[in-house]
A tleap script that builds the chain and sets N, CA, C and O, in Angstrom:
source leaprc.protein.ff14SB
mol = sequence {
  NMET ARG ASP ILE ASP ILE ILE ASN GLN ALA
  MET GLU ASP ALA GLN ALA VAL LEU ARG ASP
  PHE ILE GLN PRO GLY PRO ARG ASP PRO LEU
  ASP THR LEU ALA ARG MET LEU GLU ILE LEU
  ASP HIE GLN ASP VAL VAL ALA ALA GLN ALA
  ARG LEU ARG GLN GLY TYR GLY HIE LEU ARG
  LEU VAL CLYS
}
set mol.1.N position { -11.870 -6.802 -5.693 }
set mol.1.CA position { -10.861 -5.877 -5.963 }
set mol.1.C position { -9.702 -6.793 -6.424 }
set mol.1.O position { -9.521 -7.893 -5.903 }
set mol.2.N position { -8.956 -6.327 -7.375 }
set mol.2.CA position { -7.985 -7.365 -7.791 }
set mol.2.C position { -6.757 -6.925 -6.993 }
set mol.2.O position { -6.665 -5.760 -6.605 }
set mol.3.N position { -5.751 -7.895 -6.725 }
set mol.3.CA position { -4.635 -7.781 -6.207 }
set mol.3.C position { -3.809 -6.467 -6.399 }
set mol.3.O position { -3.288 -5.868 -5.458 }
set mol.4.N position { -3.736 -6.062 -7.749 }
set mol.4.CA position { -3.017 -5.122 -7.879 }
set mol.4.C position { -3.674 -3.714 -7.662 }
set mol.4.O position { -3.076 -2.676 -7.380 }
set mol.5.N position { -4.809 -3.854 -7.821 }
set mol.5.CA position { -5.748 -2.897 -7.256 }
set mol.5.C position { -5.654 -2.425 -5.764 }
set mol.5.O position { -5.802 -1.235 -5.488 }
set mol.6.N position { -5.404 -3.377 -4.802 }
set mol.6.CA position { -5.391 -3.311 -3.711 }
set mol.6.C position { -3.759 -2.825 -3.357 }
set mol.6.O position { -3.487 -2.066 -2.427 }
set mol.7.N position { -2.972 -3.289 -4.082 }
set mol.7.CA position { -1.520 -2.751 -3.706 }
set mol.7.C position { -1.411 -1.390 -4.127 }
set mol.7.O position { -0.785 -0.652 -3.366 }
set mol.8.N position { -1.912 -0.864 -5.235 }
set mol.8.CA position { -1.997 0.622 -5.930 }
set mol.8.C position { -2.974 1.485 -4.921 }
set mol.8.O position { -2.604 2.649 -4.776 }
set mol.9.N position { -4.199 1.091 -4.178 }
set mol.9.CA position { -4.420 1.853 -3.326 }
set mol.9.C position { -3.873 1.980 -2.166 }
set mol.9.O position { -3.934 3.072 -1.601 }
set mol.10.N position { -3.217 0.875 -1.564 }
set mol.10.CA position { -2.214 1.067 -0.475 }
set mol.10.C position { -1.248 1.914 -0.734 }
set mol.10.O position { -0.787 2.578 0.194 }
set mol.11.N position { -0.717 2.069 -2.137 }
set mol.11.CA position { 0.380 3.007 -2.248 }
set mol.11.C position { 0.050 4.256 -2.343 }
set mol.11.O position { 0.919 5.057 -1.998 }
set mol.12.N position { -1.117 4.742 -2.772 }
set mol.12.CA position { -1.700 5.941 -2.821 }
set mol.12.C position { -1.947 6.201 -1.415 }
set mol.12.O position { -1.797 7.378 -1.088 }
set mol.13.N position { -2.217 5.556 -0.694 }
set mol.13.CA position { -2.887 5.940 0.675 }
set mol.13.C position { -1.578 6.476 1.452 }
set mol.13.O position { -1.457 7.557 2.029 }
set mol.14.N position { -0.539 5.341 1.302 }
set mol.14.CA position { 0.973 5.798 1.690 }
set mol.14.C position { 1.429 6.994 1.653 }
set mol.14.O position { 1.876 7.747 2.518 }
set mol.15.N position { 1.198 7.111 0.127 }
set mol.15.CA position { 1.599 8.445 -0.385 }
set mol.15.C position { 1.162 9.760 0.219 }
set mol.15.O position { 1.875 10.700 0.572 }
set mol.16.N position { -0.057 9.646 0.265 }
set mol.16.CA position { -0.975 10.884 1.066 }
set mol.16.C position { -0.673 11.154 2.294 }
set mol.16.O position { -0.768 12.298 2.739 }
set mol.17.N position { -0.172 9.886 3.178 }
set mol.17.CA position { 0.419 10.110 4.498 }
set mol.17.C position { 1.710 10.887 4.452 }
set mol.17.O position { 1.924 11.814 5.232 }
set mol.18.N position { 2.685 10.446 3.405 }
set mol.18.CA position { 3.958 11.198 3.539 }
set mol.18.C position { 3.876 12.453 2.977 }
set mol.18.O position { 4.690 13.318 3.304 }
set mol.19.N position { 2.835 12.713 2.020 }
set mol.19.CA position { 2.687 14.314 1.661 }
set mol.19.C position { 2.120 15.055 2.822 }
set mol.19.O position { 2.400 16.249 2.921 }
set mol.20.N position { 1.438 14.552 3.617 }
set mol.20.CA position { 0.788 15.246 4.968 }
set mol.20.C position { 2.247 15.514 5.798 }
set mol.20.O position { 2.619 16.616 6.200 }
set mol.21.N position { 2.886 14.396 5.935 }
set mol.21.CA position { 4.276 14.673 6.923 }
set mol.21.C position { 5.075 15.561 6.534 }
set mol.21.O position { 5.648 16.234 7.391 }
set mol.22.N position { 5.332 15.804 5.084 }
set mol.22.CA position { 6.264 16.841 4.664 }
set mol.22.C position { 5.711 18.058 4.508 }
set mol.22.O position { 6.414 18.917 3.976 }
set mol.23.N position { 4.587 18.344 4.853 }
set mol.23.CA position { 3.882 19.775 4.794 }
set mol.23.C position { 4.472 20.660 6.044 }
set mol.23.O position { 4.805 20.108 7.092 }
set mol.24.N position { 4.563 21.912 5.872 }
set mol.24.CA position { 5.188 22.780 7.046 }
set mol.24.C position { 4.106 22.709 8.178 }
set mol.24.O position { 2.921 22.510 7.914 }
set mol.25.N position { 4.576 22.881 9.450 }
set mol.25.CA position { 3.850 22.614 10.455 }
set mol.25.C position { 4.199 21.651 11.563 }
set mol.25.O position { 5.138 20.861 11.464 }
set mol.26.N position { 3.522 21.727 12.478 }
set mol.26.CA position { 3.922 20.500 13.300 }
set mol.26.C position { 3.630 19.211 12.813 }
set mol.26.O position { 2.674 19.006 12.065 }
set mol.27.N position { 4.639 18.062 13.315 }
set mol.27.CA position { 4.628 16.748 12.571 }
set mol.27.C position { 4.780 15.899 14.023 }
set mol.27.O position { 5.281 16.225 15.099 }
set mol.28.N position { 4.134 14.688 13.573 }
set mol.28.CA position { 4.183 13.647 14.610 }
set mol.28.C position { 4.633 12.128 14.042 }
set mol.28.O position { 3.852 11.294 13.585 }
set mol.29.N position { 6.034 11.983 14.181 }
set mol.29.CA position { 6.884 11.035 13.447 }
set mol.29.C position { 5.927 9.640 13.782 }
set mol.29.O position { 5.508 8.902 12.890 }
set mol.30.N position { 5.702 9.459 15.057 }
set mol.30.CA position { 5.043 8.346 15.724 }
set mol.30.C position { 3.835 7.914 15.109 }
set mol.30.O position { 3.574 6.747 14.817 }
set mol.31.N position { 2.947 9.134 14.885 }
set mol.31.CA position { 1.506 8.866 14.229 }
set mol.31.C position { 1.889 8.553 12.721 }
set mol.31.O position { 1.484 7.548 12.138 }
set mol.32.N position { 2.591 9.372 12.230 }
set mol.32.CA position { 2.853 9.028 10.798 }
set mol.32.C position { 3.113 7.620 10.512 }
set mol.32.O position { 2.478 6.975 9.677 }
set mol.33.N position { 4.296 7.051 11.400 }
set mol.33.CA position { 4.712 5.680 11.110 }
set mol.33.C position { 3.455 4.543 11.511 }
set mol.33.O position { 3.315 3.469 10.926 }
set mol.34.N position { 2.707 4.965 12.479 }
set mol.34.CA position { 1.537 4.002 12.830 }
set mol.34.C position { 0.395 4.066 11.637 }
set mol.34.O position { -0.226 3.041 11.356 }
set mol.35.N position { 0.163 5.203 11.005 }
set mol.35.CA position { -0.541 5.291 9.865 }
set mol.35.C position { 0.124 4.413 8.697 }
set mol.35.O position { -0.579 3.721 7.962 }
set mol.36.N position { 1.440 4.479 8.576 }
set mol.36.CA position { 1.925 3.971 7.506 }
set mol.36.C position { 1.968 2.415 7.721 }
set mol.36.O position { 2.061 1.594 6.808 }
set mol.37.N position { 1.886 2.119 9.114 }
set mol.37.CA position { 1.999 0.556 9.379 }
set mol.37.C position { 0.457 0.018 9.236 }
set mol.37.O position { 0.201 -1.099 8.785 }
set mol.38.N position { -0.527 0.940 9.671 }
set mol.38.CA position { -2.009 0.475 9.507 }
set mol.38.C position { -2.146 0.373 7.771 }
set mol.38.O position { -2.908 -0.512 7.384 }
set mol.39.N position { -1.543 1.118 6.821 }
set mol.39.CA position { -1.790 0.793 5.578 }
set mol.39.C position { -1.071 -0.290 5.029 }
set mol.39.O position { -1.673 -1.192 4.445 }
set mol.40.N position { 0.218 -0.295 5.162 }
set mol.40.CA position { 1.112 -1.073 4.377 }
set mol.40.C position { 1.133 -2.660 5.141 }
set mol.40.O position { 1.339 -3.677 4.478 }
set mol.41.N position { 0.909 -2.680 6.497 }
set mol.41.CA position { 0.694 -3.969 6.997 }
set mol.41.C position { -0.623 -4.724 7.116 }
set mol.41.O position { -0.786 -5.738 7.795 }
set mol.42.N position { -1.568 -4.094 6.359 }
set mol.42.CA position { -2.978 -4.506 6.686 }
set mol.42.C position { -3.044 -5.835 5.866 }
set mol.42.O position { -2.416 -6.070 4.834 }
set mol.43.N position { -3.879 -6.625 6.485 }
set mol.43.CA position { -3.979 -8.262 5.988 }
set mol.43.C position { -4.473 -8.116 4.694 }
set mol.43.O position { -3.909 -9.068 4.154 }
set mol.44.N position { -5.144 -7.575 3.811 }
set mol.44.CA position { -5.488 -7.683 2.633 }
set mol.44.C position { -4.312 -7.162 1.821 }
set mol.44.O position { -4.052 -7.925 0.891 }
set mol.45.N position { -3.625 -6.233 1.880 }
set mol.45.CA position { -2.414 -5.652 1.253 }
set mol.45.C position { -1.178 -6.568 1.365 }
set mol.45.O position { -0.398 -6.573 0.413 }
set mol.46.N position { -0.915 -7.377 2.483 }
set mol.46.CA position { -0.007 -8.166 2.762 }
set mol.46.C position { -0.333 -9.477 1.775 }
set mol.46.O position { 0.427 -9.884 0.895 }
set mol.47.N position { -1.412 -9.948 2.061 }
set mol.47.CA position { -2.068 -11.122 1.223 }
set mol.47.C position { -1.858 -10.946 -0.372 }
set mol.47.O position { -1.216 -11.767 -1.027 }
set mol.48.N position { -2.409 -9.897 -0.884 }
set mol.48.CA position { -1.924 -9.402 -2.337 }
set mol.48.C position { -0.785 -9.300 -2.605 }
set mol.48.O position { -0.458 -9.642 -3.742 }
set mol.49.N position { -0.052 -8.945 -1.948 }
set mol.49.CA position { 1.681 -8.582 -2.307 }
set mol.49.C position { 1.957 -10.359 -2.290 }
set mol.49.O position { 2.496 -10.810 -3.301 }
set mol.50.N position { 1.694 -11.074 -1.476 }
set mol.50.CA position { 2.088 -12.601 -1.188 }
set mol.50.C position { 1.732 -12.939 -2.484 }
set mol.50.O position { 2.648 -13.283 -3.230 }
set mol.51.N position { 0.559 -12.914 -2.927 }
set mol.51.CA position { -0.233 -13.972 -4.337 }
set mol.51.C position { 0.572 -13.240 -5.421 }
set mol.51.O position { 0.828 -14.022 -6.336 }
set mol.52.N position { 1.113 -11.869 -5.657 }
set mol.52.CA position { 1.506 -11.386 -6.496 }
set mol.52.C position { 2.842 -11.969 -6.757 }
set mol.52.O position { 3.221 -12.365 -7.859 }
set mol.53.N position { 3.589 -11.995 -5.559 }
set mol.53.CA position { 5.168 -12.604 -5.466 }
set mol.53.C position { 4.923 -13.861 -6.144 }
set mol.53.O position { 5.636 -14.127 -7.112 }
set mol.54.N position { 3.951 -14.738 -5.752 }
set mol.54.CA position { 3.823 -16.113 -6.297 }
set mol.54.C position { 3.636 -16.346 -7.634 }
set mol.54.O position { 3.709 -17.491 -8.082 }
set mol.55.N position { 3.362 -15.232 -8.444 }
set mol.55.CA position { 2.983 -15.445 -9.715 }
set mol.55.C position { 1.349 -15.002 -10.027 }
set mol.55.O position { 1.089 -14.611 -11.165 }
set mol.56.N position { 0.327 -15.063 -9.069 }
set mol.56.CA position { -1.047 -14.964 -9.454 }
set mol.56.C position { -1.200 -13.748 -9.967 }
set mol.56.O position { -0.474 -12.843 -9.556 }
set mol.57.N position { -2.181 -13.504 -10.966 }
set mol.57.CA position { -2.424 -12.070 -11.410 }
set mol.57.C position { -1.549 -11.409 -12.709 }
set mol.57.O position { -1.732 -10.305 -13.222 }
set mol.58.N position { -0.623 -12.350 -13.047 }
set mol.58.CA position { 0.104 -12.080 -14.041 }
set mol.58.C position { -0.597 -12.063 -15.435 }
set mol.58.O position { -1.173 -13.114 -15.713 }
set mol.59.N position { -0.644 -11.237 -16.201 }
set mol.59.CA position { -1.160 -11.173 -17.572 }
set mol.59.C position { -0.722 -12.361 -18.451 }
set mol.59.O position { 0.493 -12.552 -18.502 }
set mol.60.N position { -1.578 -13.247 -19.199 }
set mol.60.CA position { -1.087 -14.361 -20.000 }
set mol.60.C position { -1.693 -13.869 -21.350 }
set mol.60.O position { -2.544 -12.984 -21.437 }
set mol.61.N position { -1.133 -14.571 -22.415 }
set mol.61.CA position { -1.372 -14.498 -23.690 }
set mol.61.C position { -2.421 -15.624 -23.753 }
set mol.61.O position { -2.064 -16.622 -23.129 }
set mol.62.N position { -3.515 -15.709 -24.294 }
set mol.62.CA position { -4.426 -16.880 -24.369 }
set mol.62.C position { -4.618 -17.191 -25.924 }
set mol.62.O position { -5.028 -16.224 -26.565 }
set mol.63.N position { -4.396 -18.361 -26.644 }
set mol.63.CA position { -4.317 -18.378 -27.977 }
set mol.63.C position { -5.765 -18.919 -28.273 }
set mol.63.O position { -6.134 -19.094 -29.435 }
savepdb mol mol.pdb
quit
């Protein structure tokens, strides 16, 4: 999986956690935070983000 795909999947997963949290009914903020950390602090996500920050994965024009 490409780095951008890893990041995009993590964002979709995190957004789903937030959608669940804002729904009416009982909420557990600590559980929500734990789920967000599990997604966003995952080793693959952190590594992909670091590589993208360093410039890997950018589209380049090849002649």
